[in-house]
C-alpha positions as CSV (number, residue, x, y, z in Angstrom):
1,M,149.2,44.4,162.2
2,T,152.6,42.7,162.7
3,G,155.4,41.8,160.5
4,D,157.8,43.6,158.2
5,P,157.5,44.5,154.5
6,T,161.0,43.4,154.0
7,Q,160.3,40.0,155.3
8,G,157.7,37.4,154.4
9,G,154.2,37.0,155.9
10,H,151.8,39.9,156.5
11,P,153.7,43.2,156.4
12,T,153.1,46.3,158.5
13,A,152.8,49.7,156.9
14,G,156.5,50.0,157.2
15,P,159.6,49.2,159.3
16,T,159.6,49.7,163.0
17,P,162.4,52.0,164.3
18,H,165.1,50.5,166.5
19,G,165.2,51.6,170.1
20,G,163.1,51.3,173.2
21,G,164.6,47.9,174.0
22,A,163.2,46.3,170.9
23,P,165.6,44.0,169.0
24,A,167.1,45.4,165.8
25,R,165.1,44.4,162.8
26,Q,166.8,42.3,160.2
27,W,166.0,43.7,156.8
28,A,165.7,41.4,153.8
29,S,168.0,42.1,151.0
30,P,166.7,43.8,147.9
31,A,167.5,40.6,145.9
32,Q,165.2,38.7,148.3
33,L,162.5,41.3,147.8
34,R,162.7,41.0,144.0
35,R,162.5,37.2,144.2
36,R,159.4,37.5,146.4
37,A,157.7,39.9,144.0
38,E,158.4,37.6,141.1
39,R,156.9,34.6,143.1
40,R,153.8,36.7,143.7
41,R,153.4,37.3,140.0
42,V,154.1,33.6,139.1
43,H,151.6,32.5,141.8
44,R,148.9,34.7,140.3
45,R,149.5,33.3,136.9
46,L,149.4,29.7,138.1
47,T,146.3,30.1,140.1
48,G,144.6,31.8,137.1
49,L,145.1,28.5,135.2
50,A,142.2,27.0,137.1
51,G,139.8,29.2,135.3
52,T,141.3,28.6,131.8
53,A,137.9,28.0,130.1
54,A,136.5,31.3,131.5
55,V,139.7,33.1,130.6
56,L,139.5,32.0,127.0
57,V,135.9,32.9,126.7
58,A,136.5,36.4,128.1
59,A,139.4,36.9,125.7
60,A,137.3,35.8,122.8
61,V,134.7,38.3,123.8
62,L,137.2,41.1,123.8
63,V,138.6,40.1,120.4
64,A,135.1,40.2,119.0
65,T,134.6,43.7,120.3
66,L,137.8,45.1,119.0
67,P,136.9,47.2,115.9
68,G,139.0,46.7,112.8
69,S,141.9,49.1,112.2
70,P,143.6,50.1,109.0
71,G,146.6,47.9,109.8
72,G,144.4,44.9,110.5
73,G,143.1,43.5,113.8
74,V,145.2,43.4,117.0
75,R,145.8,39.9,118.3
76,V,145.4,39.5,122.1
77,R,146.7,37.0,124.6
78,T,145.5,35.9,128.1
79,V,147.9,37.2,130.7
80,D,146.4,36.9,134.2
81,H,143.3,36.1,136.3
82,I,142.1,37.4,139.7
83,G,138.7,36.0,140.7
84,D,136.3,36.6,137.8
85,A,138.5,39.4,136.4
86,V,140.6,38.4,133.3
87,E,143.6,40.3,131.9
88,V,144.2,40.2,128.1
89,A,147.0,42.1,126.3
90,A,147.9,43.0,122.8
91,V,150.5,40.9,121.1
92,T,153.2,43.3,120.0
93,G,156.9,43.3,119.3
94,R,157.7,45.0,122.6
95,T,161.4,45.2,123.1
96,A,163.2,46.6,126.2
97,P,165.0,49.8,125.4
98,A,168.6,50.3,126.3
99,P,168.9,52.0,129.7
100,G,169.7,55.7,129.7
101,G,169.9,57.6,126.5
102,T,168.3,60.8,125.4
103,A,164.7,59.5,125.6
104,A,165.1,58.5,129.2
105,R,166.7,61.8,130.2
106,T,164.0,63.8,128.4
107,A,161.3,61.8,130.2
108,A,163.1,62.2,133.6
109,S,163.3,66.0,133.0
110,G,159.6,66.3,132.4
111,E,158.9,64.1,135.4
112,Q,161.0,66.4,137.6
113,R,159.1,69.5,136.5
114,F,155.8,67.7,137.1
115,S,156.9,66.6,140.6
116,Q,157.9,70.1,141.6
117,S,154.6,71.6,140.3
118,L,152.5,68.9,141.9
119,L,154.0,69.4,145.4
120,A,153.9,73.2,145.1
121,T,150.2,73.1,144.2
122,L,149.4,70.8,147.1
123,A,151.3,72.9,149.6
124,A,149.8,76.2,148.3
125,H,146.3,74.8,148.8
126,D,147.0,73.8,152.5
127,P,150.2,75.4,153.7
128,S,150.1,74.0,157.2
129,A,149.6,70.3,156.4
130,N,151.9,67.5,155.6
131,H,151.8,66.5,152.0
132,I,152.9,63.1,150.7
133,V,152.6,62.2,147.0
134,A,154.1,59.7,144.5
135,P,154.7,61.7,141.3
136,Y,156.2,58.8,139.4
137,S,153.1,56.6,139.9
138,L,150.7,59.5,139.2
139,A,152.6,60.4,136.0
140,E,152.3,56.8,134.7
141,V,148.5,56.9,135.2
142,L,148.3,60.3,133.5
143,L,150.4,59.1,130.6
144,M,148.1,56.1,130.1
145,L,145.2,58.5,130.0
146,E,147.1,60.7,127.5
147,L,147.6,57.7,125.2
148,G,143.8,57.5,124.8
149,A,143.2,61.3,124.8
150,R,142.8,63.5,121.8
151,G,142.7,67.2,121.0
152,Q,142.9,69.7,123.8
153,T,142.4,67.0,126.5
154,A,145.7,65.4,125.4
155,G,147.5,68.7,125.1
156,Q,146.5,69.7,128.7
157,I,147.7,66.4,130.1
158,A,151.0,66.6,128.2
159,S,151.5,70.2,129.5
160,V,150.8,69.1,133.1
161,L,153.3,66.3,132.7
162,G,156.0,68.7,131.6
163,A,156.2,67.0,128.2
164,G,156.4,70.2,126.1
165,S,155.4,69.5,122.5
166,A,156.1,65.8,122.5
167,N,153.1,63.6,121.6
168,G,151.9,60.7,123.7
169,A,153.7,58.1,121.7
170,T,157.0,59.9,122.0
171,Q,156.5,60.4,125.7
172,A,155.6,56.7,126.1
173,A,158.8,55.6,124.4
174,G,160.8,57.9,126.7
175,W,158.9,56.7,129.7
176,H,159.6,53.1,128.7
177,A,163.3,53.9,128.5
178,L,163.3,55.7,131.8
179,A,161.5,52.8,133.6
180,S,164.1,50.3,132.2
181,D,166.9,52.6,133.4
182,L,165.5,52.9,136.9
183,Q,165.1,49.1,137.1
184,Q,168.7,48.6,136.0
185,A,169.8,51.2,138.5
186,A,168.0,49.3,141.3
187,L,169.6,46.0,140.4
188,S,173.1,47.5,140.5
189,G,172.4,49.9,143.5
190,H,171.4,47.4,146.1
191,V,167.8,48.7,146.5
192,A,164.4,47.2,145.6
193,F,162.3,49.1,143.1
194,H,159.1,47.6,141.7
195,D,156.6,49.2,139.3
196,A,153.5,47.8,137.8
197,S,150.6,49.2,135.8
198,S,147.2,47.8,134.9
199,V,143.9,48.8,133.2
200,W,140.5,47.5,134.1
201,A,137.6,47.8,131.7
202,Q,133.9,47.2,131.8
203,K,133.3,43.9,129.9
204,S,130.8,45.4,127.5
205,V,133.0,48.4,126.5
206,T,134.7,48.4,123.2
207,I,138.4,49.2,123.6
208,R,140.2,50.5,120.5
209,P,143.0,48.1,119.4
210,Q,145.5,51.0,119.0
211,F,145.1,51.8,122.7
212,L,145.5,48.2,123.7
213,A,148.7,48.0,121.6
214,A,150.0,51.3,123.1
215,L,149.5,50.0,126.6
216,E,151.4,46.8,125.9
217,Q,154.2,48.6,124.1
218,A,154.8,51.4,126.7
219,F,153.8,49.7,130.0
220,G,153.8,46.0,129.3
221,T,150.2,45.8,130.5
222,G,146.9,44.6,129.1
223,V,143.3,45.3,130.0
224,W,141.4,43.4,132.7
225,Q,137.9,42.5,131.8
226,A,135.7,43.3,134.8
227,D,132.1,44.2,135.7
228,F,131.8,47.6,137.3
229,A,128.1,47.8,136.4
230,R,126.7,44.5,137.9
231,D,129.4,43.6,140.4
232,P,131.1,46.8,141.7
233,A,132.1,45.3,145.0
234,G,133.7,42.2,143.4
235,T,135.6,44.4,140.9
236,V,136.8,46.7,143.6
237,D,138.0,43.7,145.6
238,A,139.9,42.4,142.6
239,I,141.5,45.8,142.0
240,N,142.5,46.1,145.7
241,E,143.9,42.5,145.6
242,W,146.1,43.6,142.6
243,V,147.2,46.6,144.6
244,R,148.0,44.5,147.7
245,S,150.0,42.0,145.5
246,E,152.0,44.7,143.6
247,T,152.9,46.7,146.8
248,G,153.8,43.6,148.9
249,G,150.9,44.3,151.2
250,M,152.0,47.8,152.1
251,I,148.8,49.2,150.6
252,T,145.8,47.1,151.2
253,K,143.0,49.3,149.9
254,L,142.9,51.9,147.2
255,L,139.3,51.9,146.0
256,D,136.0,51.7,147.8
257,P,132.8,50.4,146.1
258,S,131.5,54.0,146.3
259,N,134.3,55.1,143.9
260,V,132.7,53.2,141.0
261,D,129.2,52.9,139.7
262,A,127.3,51.8,136.6
263,S,128.8,54.7,134.6
264,T,132.4,53.5,135.3
265,I,133.9,52.0,132.1
266,L,137.6,52.1,132.9
267,A,140.1,52.2,135.8
268,L,143.8,52.9,135.1
269,L,146.2,51.8,137.9
270,D,149.9,52.0,138.8
271,A,151.7,50.7,141.9
272,V,155.3,51.5,142.9
273,T,157.3,50.2,145.8
274,F,160.8,51.2,147.0
275,V,163.0,49.6,149.8
276,G,166.4,51.1,150.3
277,R,168.9,50.7,153.2
278,W,171.1,53.7,153.9
279,E,174.6,53.3,152.7
280,Q,175.6,54.6,156.1
281,P,172.8,53.9,158.6
282,F,172.0,56.3,161.4
283,T,173.6,55.4,164.7
284,G,170.8,56.2,167.1
285,T,167.6,58.0,167.9
286,S,166.9,60.8,170.4
287,P,164.0,63.1,171.3
288,G,164.2,66.7,170.0
289,T,162.2,69.8,169.3
290,F,160.7,70.4,165.8
291,N,159.5,73.9,165.0
292,G,156.5,73.7,162.7
293,P,154.0,76.3,161.5
294,A,151.7,75.4,164.4
295,G,154.4,75.7,167.0
296,S,157.1,73.5,168.6
297,S,156.7,69.8,169.3
298,T,158.9,67.0,170.5
299,V,159.7,64.3,167.9
300,T,162.1,61.4,167.6
301,Y,165.2,62.2,165.6
302,L,167.5,59.9,163.7
303,D,171.1,61.1,164.4
304,D,174.8,60.6,163.8
305,G,175.7,61.7,167.3
306,S,177.9,58.7,168.1
307,G,179.1,57.9,164.6
308,A,181.6,59.1,162.1
309,P,180.7,62.0,159.9
310,R,179.3,61.3,156.5
311,Q,181.1,62.2,153.4
312,V,178.0,63.2,151.3
313,P,176.9,66.0,148.9
314,A,175.7,69.0,150.9
315,L,174.9,72.7,150.4
316,F,174.8,75.4,153.0
317,G,173.6,78.6,151.3
318,N,171.4,79.8,148.5
319,G,168.6,80.0,151.0
320,V,168.7,76.3,151.9
321,V,170.4,73.6,154.0
322,A,170.5,70.4,151.9
323,V,172.1,67.0,152.0
324,Q,171.9,64.0,149.7
325,L,172.0,60.6,151.5
326,P,172.7,57.6,149.3
327,Y,171.1,54.2,149.5
328,G,173.1,51.1,148.9
329,D,174.8,48.2,150.6
330,P,175.7,49.4,154.1
331,G,178.2,46.6,154.8
332,T,179.8,47.5,158.1
333,A,179.6,51.3,157.7
334,G,178.4,53.1,160.8
335,T,178.3,50.0,162.9
336,D,181.9,49.6,164.0
337,S,184.2,52.5,164.4
338,T,187.2,50.2,164.1
339,A,186.2,48.6,160.9
340,P,187.7,49.9,157.6
341,P,185.5,52.2,155.6
342,V,183.3,50.5,153.1
343,P,183.6,51.9,149.6
344,P,180.4,53.4,148.2
345,S,178.1,51.0,146.4
346,G,178.0,53.3,143.3
347,G,174.2,53.2,143.4
348,R,172.1,56.0,142.0
349,Y,169.3,56.1,144.5
350,A,169.5,58.7,147.3
351,A,167.4,60.8,149.6
352,L,167.6,64.6,148.9
353,V,166.6,66.5,152.0
354,V,166.2,70.3,151.6
355,M,165.3,72.8,154.3
356,P,164.6,76.4,153.3
357,T,166.2,78.9,155.6
358,S,164.8,82.2,154.3
359,S,161.1,81.5,153.7
360,S,158.3,79.0,154.6
361,L,158.3,75.7,152.8
362,P,155.1,76.4,150.8
363,A,156.5,79.8,149.7
364,W,159.8,78.3,148.8
365,L,158.2,75.5,146.8
366,S,156.0,78.0,145.0
367,A,159.0,80.1,144.0
368,L,161.2,77.2,143.0
369,P,161.8,77.5,139.3
370,P,161.5,74.4,136.9
371,G,164.7,72.4,137.4
372,G,165.3,74.1,140.7
373,L,166.1,70.8,142.6
374,S,168.6,69.9,139.9
375,S,170.3,73.3,140.4
376,I,170.5,72.6,144.2
377,V,172.1,69.2,143.6
378,G,174.5,70.8,141.1
379,A,175.6,73.3,143.7
380,M,176.4,70.7,146.3
381,T,179.9,69.6,147.2
382,T,181.0,66.5,149.1
383,Q,181.5,67.5,152.7
384,A,181.9,65.9,156.1
385,V,178.6,66.3,157.9
386,T,176.6,64.7,160.7
387,V,172.9,64.5,160.2
388,S,169.9,64.8,162.6
389,M,166.6,64.2,160.9
390,P,163.1,63.4,162.2
391,Q,162.0,59.8,161.9
392,L,159.1,59.6,159.5
393,S,156.0,57.5,159.3
394,L,153.5,59.1,156.9
395,S,150.6,57.8,154.9
396,N,147.8,59.4,153.0
397,R,144.9,58.6,150.6
398,Q,143.6,61.6,148.6
399,S,141.8,62.7,145.6
400,L,143.9,64.7,143.1
401,N,141.1,65.9,140.8
402,A,141.2,69.5,142.0
403,T,145.0,69.6,142.1
404,L,145.4,68.3,138.5
405,S,142.7,70.8,137.3
406,T,144.6,73.6,139.0
407,M,147.8,72.4,137.3
408,G,146.2,72.8,133.9
409,M,144.1,69.8,132.8
410,P,140.5,70.6,133.7
411,N,139.1,69.3,130.4
412,A,139.8,65.7,131.4
413,F,137.2,65.9,134.3
414,G,134.3,67.5,132.4
415,P,132.0,67.2,129.5
416,S,134.6,68.5,127.0
417,A,136.9,65.6,127.7
418,D,138.1,63.7,124.6
419,F,139.2,60.1,125.3
420,S,138.1,58.8,121.9
421,G,141.5,57.1,121.5
422,I,140.4,54.6,124.2
423,S,136.8,53.9,123.2
424,P,134.1,55.2,120.9
425,L,132.0,56.1,124.0
426,A,132.0,59.7,125.2
427,A,133.9,59.6,128.6
428,H,135.6,61.7,131.2
429,V,137.8,61.1,134.2
430,G,135.6,60.5,137.3
431,T,138.3,60.5,140.0
432,V,142.1,60.3,140.5
433,L,143.0,58.7,143.8
434,Q,146.4,58.0,145.3
435,A,147.4,56.1,148.4
436,V,151.0,56.6,149.6
437,T,153.0,55.3,152.6
438,L,156.5,56.4,153.6
439,H,158.6,55.2,156.5
440,V,162.1,56.5,157.2
441,T,164.1,54.8,160.0
442,K,167.6,54.3,161.2
443,A,168.1,51.4,158.7
444,G,166.6,53.0,155.6
445,T,163.4,53.9,153.7
446,V,160.3,51.9,152.8
447,A,157.7,53.5,150.5
448,A,154.8,52.4,148.4
449,A,152.1,54.1,146.3
450,A,149.1,53.1,144.3
451,T,147.3,55.4,141.9
452,V,144.0,55.0,140.1
453,A,142.1,57.1,137.6
454,T,138.5,56.0,136.9
455,V,136.9,56.9,133.6
456,E,133.2,57.3,133.4
457,E,130.8,57.3,130.4
458,S,129.6,60.9,129.8
459,A,126.0,61.8,128.9
460,A,125.8,61.2,125.2
461,H,126.1,64.4,123.1
462,V,124.2,63.2,120.0
463,S,122.8,65.6,117.5
464,R,119.2,64.7,116.7
465,H,117.0,66.3,114.0
466,V,113.5,67.4,115.0
467,S,111.0,68.2,112.3
468,F,107.6,69.7,113.3
469,D,105.8,68.2,110.3
470,R,102.5,67.6,112.0
471,P,100.1,70.0,113.8
472,F,101.8,71.6,116.8
473,L,101.4,74.0,119.7
474,F,103.5,77.2,119.7
475,V,103.7,79.1,123.0
476,V,105.5,82.3,124.0
477,R,105.9,82.1,127.8
478,D,107.8,83.4,130.8
479,T,110.1,80.7,132.0
480,V,110.1,82.0,135.6
481,T,106.4,82.4,136.3
482,G,105.0,80.3,133.6
483,A,102.9,83.1,132.3
484,I,101.9,82.6,128.7
485,L,102.1,85.6,126.5
486,F,101.1,84.1,123.1
487,E,100.0,80.7,122.1
488,A,98.9,79.1,118.9
489,A,97.6,75.7,117.9
490,V,99.1,75.3,114.4
491,E,97.2,73.0,112.1
492,D,98.3,74.6,108.8
493,P,101.3,76.9,108.9
494,V,100.4,78.5,105.5
495,A,96.7,79.0,106.0
């Protein structure tokens, strides 16, 4: 593939590093990226108008299947259209929360604990492998699941998310505030951050109106009416098209048709993209040795060898070497040694890079206490440093079922799952998949992730009464060999 995700057209998986005689890539500004994302959303809505009649019919079907609630029925509106899939959402009084505040900080604190635990669990399972994961995107999918979970299932998901005793509604309100805060920080910090969620439901499945309203209130999303049962390939194509659109083409496929079947009743999705240019770009690249668990190898390093030192937060001690590299508007910083220094952009987004010096990375992650990364950042001081760091181009698509079960939410994946807040049907999570891509170059960082959790109908656990009120056979037998020890043909039990 050719192209650049920061430009128009068909993007590659990430930016190409400078060097090797290739011309320096011109990155689009975050403002341009935001405008392009908005044009994609407007285009989808406009093209959906061609199927207005079908959209209205599908919306009417959903309204008809919504059961009544004590507070009256939940009104729905048509939102979007991809192929034969239709999105409808609850009509609520959704208001944007003020950025920041206690609710956002509480949600962020829980997300940090979840992030640490997630990476530590992955690294412990396979200590010698690279692990790339997008905890923010995964947490949003899990929170959508929690909004429809009840009992022990909901409690386990909340515990894994680091939410403590907060219920799903409280967490959702905090997450809404956090998302608003992050978007505001991106606007003022000269980076591009885009986040989108969606839910896809089998057309014949009844969705509880309270769940539909909770999705709209917390995530601004509705429910797509699709057909997993009769058109799994078409539904998967529509979901992948949604993923491609919301990640700017950086992730082109999340689901395979084999990931869904006739038992699939729901798919909950989230997509996140980030594009940030270094406030002080790296000045060059050079080959160097990297000492990994499998031995030494030669890699391409980004370096500050010919540039001025960075004035950045750093820590040398406490068993680590760590730096925090801000993203923002680079201006002329790092490109002309005679130019006056450019003041920091004041943005909040940065890359935290931590290298343990006294233990292996998996052992260090496992021993890192909750809030450990915040403690490292708190111990940093602004210092003059030059940085040499490997250029990165990582991507992965993985199932997280086993990881999440290990972290403490096994009920969601088995027969004891309780998602009765979503639908009256007995259901459990079939699979949690995530695709992630991360590229770190001289100019900055481009990353994208998409996460999906499929929900499947469980075998019905219905209590049925059996009455032997007619003549019957009674047998005492060996269940291994089939040997019959006693048998009776009972015509009259009181004779």
